[in-house]
Backbone as ProteinMPNN parsed JSONL, in Angstrom:
{"seq_chain_A": "MDYFELFSIPISLKVDMVSIKKKYFELSIKYHPDFFSQTSEDEQLDALEKSALLNKALRTFSNPDETMKYVLIQKGLLEGDEKYQLPPAFLMDMMDFNEQLMDAKMEGDVALLQSIRLKIVEFESDLYKPVKNIIENYQEGVTAAEELWQVKKYYFQKKYIDRMLEGI", "coords_chain_A": {"N_chain_A": [[-19.345, -12.582, 1.208], [-16.702, -10.505, 0.136], [-14.625, -9.584, -2.678], [-12.048, -9.032, -1.808], [-11.862, -10.213, 0.742], [-12.183, -12.912, -0.16], [-9.785, -13.297, -1.476], [-8.021, -12.885, 0.571], [-6.753, -10.431, 1.073], [-5.902, -6.993, 1.801], [-8.251, -4.287, 1.448], [-7.95, -2.454, -1.491], [-7.242, 0.094, -3.89], [-5.666, -0.336, -5.937], [-4.443, -3.174, -6.989], [-1.967, -5.788, -6.625], [-1.19, -7.508, -9.273], [0.459, -9.67, -9.777], [0.589, -11.143, -7.344], [-2.15, -11.528, -7.048], [-2.804, -13.226, -9.27], [-1.376, -15.469, -8.558], [-2.584, -16.168, -6.127], [-5.155, -16.558, -7.161], [-4.814, -18.933, -8.679], [-4.228, -20.726, -6.666], [-6.612, -20.697, -5.199], [-8.479, -21.381, -7.101], [-7.979, -24.025, -7.497], [-8.512, -24.998, -4.934], [-11.247, -24.483, -4.669], [-12.39, -25.706, -6.864], [-15.127, -27.055, -8.475], [-15.142, -29.776, -9.246], [-13.719, -31.144, -7.398], [-15.445, -31.511, -5.367], [-17.334, -33.261, -5.843], [-18.078, -35.539, -4.461], [-19.033, -34.679, -2.082], [-21.434, -33.201, 0.235], [-24.544, -31.725, -0.947], [-24.729, -29.049, -0.166], [-22.091, -28.355, 0.274], [-21.161, -28.704, -2.305], [-22.552, -26.719, -3.673], [-21.582, -24.503, -2.269], [-18.874, -24.509, -3.081], [-19.15, -24.123, -5.832], [-20.303, -21.56, -5.899], [-18.208, -20.073, -4.759], [-16.254, -20.469, -6.641], [-17.356, -19.252, -8.901], [-17.474, -16.675, -7.864], [-14.79, -16.195, -7.537], [-13.843, -16.154, -10.202], [-15.205, -13.819, -11.059], [-14.008, -11.92, -9.4], [-11.366, -11.992, -10.246], [-11.604, -11.016, -12.82], [-12.497, -8.417, -12.212], [-10.278, -7.38, -10.707], [-8.351, -7.512, -12.62], [-8.714, -5.331, -14.218], [-7.967, -2.129, -13.689], [-9.758, 0.126, -13.571], [-12.197, -1.107, -13.088], [-11.604, -2.29, -10.678], [-11.358, -0.012, -9.063], [-13.974, 0.958, -9.269], [-15.361, -1.132, -8.036], [-14.402, -0.988, -5.367], [-15.396, 1.604, -4.672], [-18.093, 1.137, -4.875], [-18.377, -0.827, -2.858], [-17.798, 0.799, -0.721], [-20.001, 2.321, -0.559], [-20.192, 4.661, -2.064], [-20.8, 4.71, -4.685], [-23.2, 3.896, -7.03], [-24.227, 1.139, -9.043], [-25.296, 1.834, -11.666], [-25.037, 4.673, -11.758], [-25.632, 7.993, -12.55], [-23.458, 10.362, -12.897], [-22.698, 13.702, -12.206], [-20.668, 15.463, -14.041], [-17.962, 17.955, -13.619], [-18.507, 21.312, -14.737], [-16.31, 22.62, -15.928], [-14.649, 20.58, -16.804], [-16.35, 19.352, -18.649], [-16.42, 21.346, -20.527], [-13.803, 21.313, -21.475], [-13.822, 18.767, -22.612], [-15.666, 19.164, -24.596], [-14.235, 20.933, -26.21], [-12.128, 19.231, -27.054], [-13.712, 17.364, -28.458], [-14.689, 18.892, -30.567], [-12.281, 19.536, -31.868], [-11.577, 16.871, -32.635], [-13.699, 16.244, -34.391], [-13.273, 18.071, -36.441], [-10.694, 17.238, -37.366], [-11.324, 14.641, -38.177], [-13.124, 15.179, -40.276], [-11.401, 16.425, -41.97], [-9.893, 14.322, -42.566], [-7.391, 13.928, -41.497], [-5.012, 12.033, -40.292], [-2.67, 12.269, -38.877], [-3.158, 14.587, -37.376], [-5.347, 13.687, -35.881], [-4.078, 11.736, -34.204], [-2.369, 13.463, -32.859], [-4.196, 14.928, -31.365], [-5.293, 12.879, -29.872], [-3.06, 12.215, -28.315], [-2.95, 14.588, -26.772], [-5.268, 14.363, -25.33], [-4.77, 12.066, -23.846], [-2.613, 12.995, -22.298], [-4.02, 14.945, -20.924], [-5.746, 13.367, -19.346], [-3.817, 12.136, -17.884], [-2.941, 14.274, -16.364], [-5.221, 14.704, -14.878], [-5.111, 12.455, -13.263], [-2.99, 12.901, -11.507], [-3.64, 14.399, -9.036], [-4.946, 12.397, -7.635], [-3.413, 10.21, -7.608], [-1.708, 9.395, -5.494], [-3.641, 8.708, -3.558], [-4.973, 6.58, -4.806], [-2.835, 4.774, -5.214], [-1.917, 4.3, -2.643], [-3.934, 3.66, -0.941], [-5.474, 2.938, 2.195], [-7.386, 1.085, 4.266], [-9.451, 2.488, 6.63], [-7.75, 4.572, 7.039], [-7.477, 6.248, 4.785], [-9.196, 9.101, 3.969], [-12.778, 9.916, 3.685], [-13.29, 12.032, 2.025], [-11.169, 11.89, 0.252], [-11.753, 9.577, -1.124], [-14.012, 10.482, -2.482], [-12.818, 12.205, -4.269], [-11.57, 10.268, -5.828], [-13.77, 9.119, -6.897], [-14.779, 11.137, -8.556], [-12.621, 11.369, -10.325], [-12.725, 8.724, -11.429], [-15.16, 8.825, -12.969], [-14.602, 10.871, -14.721], [-12.404, 9.686, -16.08], [-13.72, 7.515, -17.246], [-15.297, 8.92, -19.142], [-13.366, 10.065, -20.784], [-12.052, 7.727, -21.65], [-14.108, 6.583, -23.331], [-14.174, 8.558, -25.208], [-11.643, 8.279, -26.361], [-11.796, 5.732, -27.431], [-13.37, 6.178, -29.626], [-11.683, 7.297, -31.454]], "CA_chain_A": [[-17.868, -12.394, 1.124], [-16.285, -9.667, -0.963], [-13.466, -10.098, -3.442], [-10.849, -8.871, -0.981], [-11.924, -11.299, 1.714], [-11.911, -14.149, -0.836], [-8.357, -13.371, -1.799], [-7.347, -12.638, 1.824], [-5.889, -9.224, 0.871], [-6.527, -5.8, 2.264], [-8.911, -3.523, 0.462], [-7.042, -1.625, -2.191], [-7.731, 0.668, -5.164], [-4.74, -0.772, -6.958], [-3.963, -4.467, -6.488], [-0.733, -6.402, -7.13], [-1.688, -8.58, -10.096], [1.269, -10.898, -9.637], [0.072, -11.889, -6.188], [-3.506, -11.922, -7.352], [-2.832, -14.327, -10.17], [-0.928, -16.632, -7.812], [-3.704, -16.563, -5.198], [-6.297, -17.096, -7.956], [-4.452, -20.314, -9.07], [-4.384, -21.497, -5.444], [-8.004, -20.765, -4.782], [-9.285, -22.1, -8.164], [-7.826, -25.467, -7.245], [-9.174, -25.283, -3.675], [-12.706, -24.404, -4.845], [-12.896, -26.243, -8.105], [-16.329, -27.904, -8.221], [-14.924, -31.225, -9.504], [-13.167, -31.754, -6.173], [-16.549, -31.545, -4.387], [-18.382, -34.126, -6.391], [-18.47, -36.556, -3.461], [-19.443, -34.032, -0.887], [-22.81, -32.845, 0.38], [-25.115, -30.767, -1.895], [-24.473, -27.752, 0.322], [-20.689, -28.131, 0.021], [-20.986, -28.538, -3.728], [-23.058, -25.357, -3.987], [-20.664, -23.46, -1.789], [-17.689, -24.508, -4.036], [-19.604, -23.586, -7.096], [-20.47, -20.144, -5.7], [-16.841, -19.508, -4.552], [-15.555, -20.59, -7.94], [-17.883, -18.195, -9.746], [-16.992, -15.372, -7.271], [-13.364, -16.104, -7.787], [-13.7, -15.652, -11.534], [-15.645, -12.421, -11.116], [-13.01, -11.173, -8.669], [-10.205, -11.884, -11.099], [-11.963, -10.074, -13.951], [-12.481, -7.048, -11.609], [-8.914, -7.066, -10.262], [-7.545, -7.415, -13.805], [-8.956, -4.02, -14.774], [-7.877, -1.072, -12.655], [-10.999, 0.904, -13.475], [-13.202, -2.03, -12.433], [-11.221, -2.432, -9.237], [-11.733, 1.325, -8.439], [-15.433, 0.953, -9.21], [-15.786, -2.098, -7.014], [-14.128, -0.369, -4.042], [-16.257, 2.691, -4.473], [-19.402, 0.506, -4.57], [-18.212, -1.449, -1.546], [-17.79, 1.869, 0.313], [-21.288, 3.018, -0.625], [-20.005, 5.931, -2.735], [-21.097, 4.621, -6.083], [-24.206, 2.87, -7.402], [-23.886, 0.478, -10.291], [-25.65, 2.666, -12.928], [-25.13, 5.979, -11.254], [-25.45, 9.077, -13.468], [-22.631, 11.3, -12.176], [-22.655, 15.065, -12.781], [-19.281, 15.881, -14.199], [-17.807, 19.317, -13.423], [-18.703, 22.089, -16.004], [-14.979, 22.993, -16.54], [-14.263, 19.295, -17.441], [-17.12, 19.164, -19.818], [-16.025, 22.343, -21.526], [-12.614, 20.744, -22.089], [-14.19, 17.592, -23.387], [-16.331, 19.776, -25.831], [-13.202, 21.42, -27.076], [-11.499, 18.106, -27.669], [-14.595, 16.736, -29.404], [-14.701, 19.714, -31.81], [-11.0, 19.291, -32.549], [-11.629, 15.595, -33.245], [-14.624, 16.296, -35.524], [-12.563, 18.754, -37.516], [-9.642, 16.334, -37.872], [-12.07, 13.518, -38.912], [-13.674, 15.673, -41.524], [-10.328, 16.631, -42.96], [-9.221, 12.997, -42.823], [-6.009, 14.096, -41.077], [-4.672, 11.02, -39.333], [-1.64, 12.826, -37.959], [-3.853, 15.484, -36.388], [-6.122, 12.831, -34.895], [-3.105, 11.196, -33.287], [-1.891, 14.533, -32.035], [-5.323, 15.241, -30.486], [-5.356, 11.715, -29.004], [-1.988, 12.409, -27.322], [-3.313, 15.664, -25.875], [-6.33, 13.811, -24.457], [-4.092, 11.123, -22.937], [-1.894, 13.857, -21.436], [-5.013, 15.643, -20.078], [-6.132, 12.353, -18.418], [-2.631, 11.95, -16.941], [-2.966, 15.455, -15.438], [-6.313, 14.483, -13.941], [-4.697, 11.397, -12.336], [-1.928, 13.39, -10.586], [-4.15, 14.682, -7.747], [-5.5, 11.166, -6.944], [-2.431, 9.12, -7.717], [-1.273, 8.976, -4.113], [-4.829, 8.049, -2.913], [-5.187, 5.305, -5.453], [-1.708, 3.822, -5.017], [-1.563, 4.089, -1.272], [-5.158, 3.448, -0.084], [-5.449, 2.125, 3.338], [-8.685, 1.012, 4.937], [-9.531, 3.135, 7.907], [-6.779, 5.699, 7.082], [-7.815, 7.125, 3.759], [-10.447, 9.909, 4.289], [-13.875, 9.848, 2.784], [-13.081, 13.133, 0.982], [-10.201, 11.428, -0.741], [-12.535, 8.652, -1.984], [-14.904, 11.343, -3.314], [-11.962, 12.703, -5.347], [-11.394, 9.119, -6.662], [-15.013, 8.889, -7.652], [-14.806, 12.162, -9.564], [-11.633, 10.862, -11.288], [-13.317, 7.563, -12.067], [-16.168, 9.261, -14.004], [-13.862, 11.65, -15.793], [-11.648, 8.801, -16.808], [-14.678, 6.816, -18.089], [-15.64, 9.761, -20.214], [-12.12, 10.192, -21.653], [-11.887, 6.426, -22.316], [-15.076, 6.463, -24.373], [-13.77, 9.42, -26.282], [-10.432, 7.649, -27.026], [-12.241, 4.589, -28.226], [-13.948, 6.7, -30.783], [-10.696, 7.842, -32.364]], "C_chain_A": [[-17.511, -11.537, -0.06], [-15.045, -10.194, -1.573], [-12.206, -10.026, -2.61], [-10.786, -9.937, 0.054], [-11.563, -12.601, 1.056], [-10.416, -14.351, -1.094], [-7.413, -13.121, -0.538], [-6.341, -11.518, 1.694], [-6.559, -8.009, 1.431], [-7.243, -4.976, 1.098], [-7.976, -2.49, -0.153], [-7.611, -1.111, -3.5], [-6.774, 0.155, -6.296], [-4.041, -2.074, -6.413], [-2.715, -4.877, -7.233], [-1.146, -7.651, -7.942], [-0.769, -9.835, -10.051], [0.762, -11.764, -8.473], [-1.373, -12.363, -6.409], [-3.624, -13.13, -8.253], [-2.337, -15.683, -9.424], [-1.983, -17.101, -6.855], [-4.836, -17.13, -5.977], [-6.076, -18.532, -8.247], [-4.699, -21.164, -7.837], [-5.873, -21.766, -5.131], [-8.846, -21.521, -5.886], [-9.104, -23.597, -7.988], [-8.646, -25.814, -5.959], [-10.689, -25.371, -3.86], [-13.241, -25.033, -6.087], [-14.027, -27.282, -7.864], [-16.069, -29.424, -8.411], [-14.337, -31.945, -8.205], [-14.248, -31.895, -5.05], [-17.636, -32.45, -4.818], [-18.876, -35.194, -5.427], [-18.888, -36.023, -2.122], [-20.925, -33.805, -0.83], [-23.25, -31.807, -0.694], [-24.705, -29.345, -1.47], [-22.963, -27.401, 0.043], [-20.455, -27.916, -1.494], [-21.455, -27.12, -4.159], [-22.163, -24.263, -3.507], [-19.382, -23.384, -2.657], [-17.966, -23.883, -5.312], [-19.73, -22.033, -6.955], [-19.079, -19.469, -5.542], [-16.107, -19.46, -5.84], [-15.995, -19.489, -8.825], [-17.407, -16.832, -9.153], [-15.525, -15.178, -7.583], [-13.065, -15.566, -9.226], [-14.085, -14.214, -11.738], [-14.607, -11.521, -10.508], [-11.746, -10.933, -9.601], [-10.447, -10.931, -12.2], [-11.895, -8.576, -13.408], [-11.07, -6.562, -11.303], [-8.046, -6.83, -11.539], [-7.638, -6.131, -14.547], [-8.966, -2.972, -13.703], [-9.086, -0.195, -12.466], [-12.13, 0.145, -12.766], [-12.912, -2.169, -10.956], [-11.653, -1.125, -8.471], [-13.249, 1.368, -8.262], [-15.874, 0.093, -8.138], [-15.581, -1.561, -5.623], [-15.119, 0.702, -3.728], [-17.722, 2.153, -4.249], [-19.409, -0.086, -3.235], [-18.338, -0.338, -0.388], [-19.129, 2.668, 0.328], [-21.228, 4.409, -1.352], [-20.413, 5.94, -4.168], [-22.191, 3.567, -6.213], [-23.949, 2.401, -8.813], [-24.098, 1.295, -11.554], [-25.753, 4.063, -12.593], [-24.813, 6.939, -12.412], [-24.721, 10.202, -12.695], [-22.618, 12.664, -12.878], [-21.225, 15.548, -12.836], [-19.144, 17.396, -14.073], [-17.875, 20.075, -14.768], [-17.327, 22.333, -16.725], [-14.493, 21.706, -17.345], [-15.047, 19.101, -18.721], [-16.847, 20.121, -20.935], [-14.746, 21.877, -22.239], [-12.879, 19.596, -23.002], [-14.884, 18.156, -24.794], [-15.276, 20.276, -26.776], [-12.462, 20.314, -27.759], [-12.414, 17.471, -28.715], [-14.707, 17.595, -30.741], [-13.402, 19.562, -32.585], [-11.055, 17.903, -33.341], [-12.522, 15.542, -34.481], [-13.95, 16.988, -36.706], [-11.519, 17.881, -38.18], [-10.24, 15.169, -38.653], [-12.565, 14.025, -40.267], [-12.612, 16.001, -42.523], [-9.574, 15.333, -43.295], [-7.681, 13.058, -42.397], [-5.647, 13.16, -39.971], [-3.622, 11.499, -38.396], [-2.231, 13.78, -36.877], [-4.667, 14.698, -35.393], [-5.214, 12.257, -33.798], [-2.562, 12.247, -32.327], [-2.944, 14.933, -30.941], [-5.404, 14.099, -29.415], [-4.303, 11.864, -27.903], [-2.359, 13.554, -26.318], [-4.372, 15.209, -24.904], [-5.734, 12.871, -23.363], [-3.298, 11.941, -21.882], [-2.882, 14.542, -20.459], [-5.506, 14.632, -19.024], [-5.026, 12.136, -17.363], [-2.619, 13.096, -15.941], [-4.12, 15.313, -14.44], [-6.01, 13.426, -12.894], [-3.782, 11.888, -11.227], [-2.465, 13.641, -9.173], [-4.661, 13.456, -6.872], [-4.553, 10.017, -6.981], [-2.037, 8.57, -6.375], [-2.488, 8.23, -3.422], [-5.01, 6.7, -3.509], [-4.061, 4.294, -5.161], [-1.403, 3.483, -3.617], [-2.843, 4.004, -0.335], [-4.984, 2.57, 1.019], [-6.807, 2.256, 4.034], [-8.56, 1.629, 6.304], [-8.615, 4.371, 8.005], [-7.127, 6.741, 6.001], [-9.181, 7.727, 4.028], [-11.5, 9.743, 3.215], [-13.751, 10.83, 1.652], [-12.187, 12.657, -0.116], [-10.964, 10.443, -1.722], [-13.495, 9.39, -2.897], [-14.157, 11.835, -4.482], [-11.708, 11.507, -6.321], [-12.61, 8.911, -7.499], [-15.087, 9.838, -8.819], [-13.824, 11.701, -10.735], [-12.164, 9.686, -12.119], [-14.209, 7.927, -13.202], [-15.53, 10.085, -15.07], [-13.077, 10.734, -16.681], [-12.56, 7.974, -17.769], [-15.043, 7.582, -19.339], [-14.592, 9.861, -21.216], [-11.938, 8.858, -22.378], [-12.878, 6.256, -23.484], [-14.679, 7.379, -25.513], [-12.612, 8.84, -27.106], [-10.82, 6.498, -27.876], [-12.836, 4.963, -29.56], [-12.922, 7.268, -31.872], [-10.094, 6.799, -33.274]], "O_chain_A": [[-17.97, -11.808, -1.169], [-14.452, -11.147, -1.067], [-11.361, -10.914, -2.717], [-9.726, -10.534, 0.241], [-10.745, -13.351, 1.589], [-9.881, -15.449, -0.939], [-6.187, -13.157, -0.645], [-5.205, -11.639, 2.152], [-7.787, -8.023, 1.523], [-6.826, -5.023, -0.059], [-7.297, -1.748, 0.557], [-8.385, -1.811, -4.154], [-7.11, 0.239, -7.477], [-3.192, -2.032, -5.522], [-2.434, -4.386, -8.326], [-1.415, -8.708, -7.373], [-1.244, -10.947, -10.278], [0.542, -12.965, -8.625], [-1.75, -13.461, -6.002], [-4.475, -13.987, -8.015], [-2.828, -16.786, -9.664], [-2.259, -18.298, -6.768], [-5.453, -18.099, -5.534], [-7.002, -19.331, -8.104], [-5.317, -22.224, -7.939], [-6.294, -22.888, -4.849], [-9.813, -22.21, -5.562], [-10.012, -24.364, -8.308], [-9.374, -26.806, -5.931], [-11.338, -26.237, -3.273], [-14.435, -24.921, -6.364], [-13.85, -28.253, -7.128], [-16.734, -30.244, -7.779], [-14.474, -33.153, -8.011], [-13.955, -32.345, -3.942], [-18.732, -32.441, -4.259], [-19.99, -35.695, -5.578], [-19.077, -36.766, -1.159], [-21.632, -34.181, -1.765], [-22.413, -31.109, -1.266], [-24.37, -28.524, -2.323], [-22.644, -26.286, -0.369], [-19.662, -27.065, -1.898], [-20.777, -26.443, -4.933], [-21.973, -23.244, -4.171], [-18.88, -22.292, -2.922], [-17.124, -23.171, -5.859], [-19.285, -21.303, -7.84], [-18.826, -18.418, -6.132], [-15.396, -18.493, -6.113], [-15.168, -18.829, -9.454], [-16.987, -15.951, -9.902], [-15.095, -14.061, -7.866], [-12.215, -14.702, -9.44], [-13.428, -13.469, -12.464], [-14.34, -10.446, -11.047], [-11.196, -9.835, -9.686], [-9.588, -10.103, -12.505], [-11.343, -7.673, -14.036], [-10.725, -5.425, -11.626], [-7.113, -6.026, -11.508], [-6.799, -5.824, -15.394], [-9.885, -2.927, -12.885], [-9.415, 0.191, -11.345], [-12.888, 0.698, -11.97], [-13.805, -2.17, -10.109], [-12.23, -1.185, -7.385], [-13.741, 1.775, -7.209], [-16.715, 0.51, -7.341], [-16.472, -1.658, -4.779], [-15.652, 0.732, -2.619], [-18.469, 2.741, -3.466], [-20.369, 0.115, -2.491], [-18.89, -0.564, 0.689], [-19.32, 3.569, 1.145], [-22.153, 5.211, -1.226], [-20.399, 6.98, -4.827], [-22.128, 2.501, -5.602], [-23.51, 3.167, -9.67], [-23.206, 1.428, -12.392], [-26.626, 4.692, -13.19], [-23.856, 6.73, -13.158], [-25.353, 10.912, -11.913], [-22.527, 12.699, -14.105], [-20.647, 15.979, -11.839], [-20.104, 18.103, -14.383], [-17.391, 19.59, -15.791], [-17.228, 22.255, -17.949], [-13.983, 21.835, -18.458], [-14.489, 18.731, -19.754], [-17.003, 19.802, -22.114], [-14.619, 22.026, -23.454], [-12.243, 19.455, -24.046], [-14.659, 17.648, -25.893], [-15.374, 20.088, -27.988], [-12.178, 20.424, -28.952], [-11.929, 17.073, -29.774], [-14.801, 17.055, -31.844], [-13.412, 19.469, -33.813], [-10.649, 17.806, -34.5], [-12.187, 14.905, -35.48], [-14.055, 16.527, -37.843], [-11.462, 17.789, -39.406], [-9.7, 14.767, -39.683], [-12.422, 13.342, -41.281], [-12.812, 15.897, -43.733], [-8.735, 15.291, -44.194], [-6.848, 12.312, -42.912], [-5.936, 13.443, -38.808], [-3.664, 11.17, -37.211], [-1.863, 13.768, -35.702], [-4.677, 15.006, -34.201], [-5.552, 12.295, -32.616], [-2.325, 11.974, -31.15], [-2.608, 15.221, -29.793], [-5.563, 14.36, -28.223], [-4.592, 11.672, -26.722], [-2.075, 13.434, -25.126], [-4.37, 15.638, -23.75], [-6.12, 12.884, -22.195], [-3.321, 11.598, -20.699], [-2.57, 14.686, -19.277], [-5.672, 15.03, -17.871], [-5.274, 11.982, -16.167], [-2.307, 12.883, -14.769], [-4.01, 15.749, -13.294], [-6.55, 13.46, -11.789], [-3.799, 11.344, -10.123], [-1.865, 13.18, -8.201], [-4.771, 13.502, -5.647], [-4.847, 8.949, -6.443], [-2.047, 7.355, -6.176], [-2.28, 7.207, -2.77], [-5.19, 5.732, -2.771], [-4.317, 3.119, -4.898], [-0.71, 2.5, -3.357], [-2.777, 4.25, 0.87], [-4.392, 1.502, 0.861], [-7.29, 3.346, 4.337], [-7.638, 1.306, 7.053], [-8.711, 5.13, 8.969], [-7.082, 7.945, 6.251], [-10.167, 7.032, 4.273], [-11.215, 9.48, 2.047], [-14.053, 10.534, 0.496], [-12.404, 12.971, -1.286], [-10.813, 10.504, -2.942], [-13.753, 8.927, -4.008], [-14.702, 11.909, -5.583], [-11.639, 11.728, -7.53], [-12.515, 8.568, -8.677], [-15.41, 9.437, -9.937], [-14.186, 11.669, -11.911], [-12.059, 9.672, -13.345], [-14.05, 7.403, -14.304], [-15.91, 9.987, -16.236], [-13.047, 10.928, -17.897], [-12.219, 7.764, -18.933], [-15.101, 7.029, -20.437], [-14.866, 9.756, -22.412], [-11.697, 8.843, -23.585], [-12.464, 5.805, -24.552], [-14.833, 7.012, -26.677], [-12.595, 8.895, -28.335], [-10.241, 6.289, -28.942], [-12.815, 4.178, -30.508], [-13.288, 7.636, -32.988], [-9.24, 7.12, -34.101]]}, "name": "protein", "num_of_chains": 1, "seq": "MDYFELFSIPISLKVDMVSIKKKYFELSIKYHPDFFSQTSEDEQLDALEKSALLNKALRTFSNPDETMKYVLIQKGLLEGDEKYQLPPAFLMDMMDFNEQLMDAKMEGDVALLQSIRLKIVEFESDLYKPVKNIIENYQEGVTAAEELWQVKKYYFQKKYIDRMLEGI"}
């Protein structure tokens, strides 16, 4: 059973956290292991597994990047530890940002660091624009595989940018 089946929701790249939290509360009561203490060992094990799966699903759904990753894995487009080859133009842009960051750090210029950070955030926002509609309106059986490949590319670019921003 995958996370979407567990929550009885359609597969989505962007989930509604209000409904997810509500459903999580309902399911956590339904599958709480304490309520199965007087049942068979198989039923106890099933409740324990569903309870653990429920917690993993909530952690995944609570992070948009992890939700995106989960769907890409479910669709067979991403392997857990995959080394993705980022586009050369993207890598050149990142190299430029890294050089600017190193210079600003060496100068100890906090204002310049923040300015570069804002440029990087804006750059990521521009990367999101072509996939925004795909991510926000994904529909199982309707969204084309080519669109999911675009989401995969964005996912890896965003991961790279997030690591860079963490270092600022």
